[in-house]
C-alpha positions in Angstrom: 11.0 5.0 7.0 9.2 2.0 5.4 11.5 -0.4 3.5 9.4 -2.6 1.2 10.1 -6.2 0.7 8.1 -7.8 -2.2 7.7 -11.0 -0.2 5.4 -9.1 2.3 1.9 -7.6 2.3 1.8 -4.4 4.3 -1.1 -2.8 6.1 -0.7 0.7 7.5 -2.8 3.1 9.6 -2.1 6.8 9.9 -4.9 7.6 12.3 -7.3 8.5 9.5 -6.6 6.3 6.5 -5.8 2.6 6.0 -3.3 1.6 3.3 -2.7 -1.8 1.8 0.5 -2.5 -0.2 0.0 -5.8 -1.9 2.9 -7.4 -3.9 2.0 -7.8 -7.5 3.7 -9.8 -10.2 5.0 -6.5 -11.7 5.3 -4.2 -8.7 2.6 -3.4 -6.1 -1.2 -2.8 -5.8 -1.8 0.2 -3.6 -5.2 0.6 -1.9 -6.0 3.5 0.4 -9.3 3.5 2.4 -10.7 6.0 4.8 -13.8 6.4 7.0 -15.5 3.6 5.2 -14.9 5.2 1.8 -12.6 4.1 -1.0 -9.8 6.7 -1.5 -7.6 5.3 -4.3 -6.5 2.1 -6.0 -3.6 2.1 -8.2 -1.0 -0.2 -9.7 2.6 0.8 -9.1 5.5 -0.6 -11.0 8.5 -1.2 -8.8 10.5 1.5 -10.6 7.8 4.2 -10.0 7.8 4.1 -6.2 5.0 3.3 -3.9 5.4 6.1 -1.4 4.4 8.9 -3.7 1.1 7.2 -4.5 0.4 7.0 -0.7 1.2 10.7 -0.1 -0.8 11.8 -3.2 -3.8 10.0 -1.7 -3.5 11.9 1.6 -1.9 9.1 3.6 0.5 10.5 6.3 3.6 8.4 6.1 5.2 10.0 9.1 2.3 9.1 11.4 1.7 5.6 10.0 1.9 2.4 12.0 2.6 -0.7 9.8 2.2 -4.4 10.1 3.2 -7.0 7.5 2.8 -10.7 6.7 4.3 -13.1 4.2 2.5 -13.1 0.8 3.0 -14.3 -2.7 2.8 -11.8 -5.6 -0.7 -11.4 -7.0 -1.6 -11.3 -10.6 -4.7 -9.1 -9.9 -5.9 -7.0 -7.0 -7.3 -9.4 -4.3 -9.8 -6.8 -3.1 
């Protein structure tokens, strides 16, 4: 299970879709990309939960491989 730390930027791959979880000043930016196409982009407040946004976009959490790196919180989506 993915345990999110707001000091980290996460990149995940489920074999079909790429997910980026980017810390924001109020929660997270959630970006899901697949096969060269944009799938979803949403803002998620910390209290709302990030994982439902990923699964609603078709991202397969149980198959995902994640990497992370230290990051500051962004005021706007860096993409």
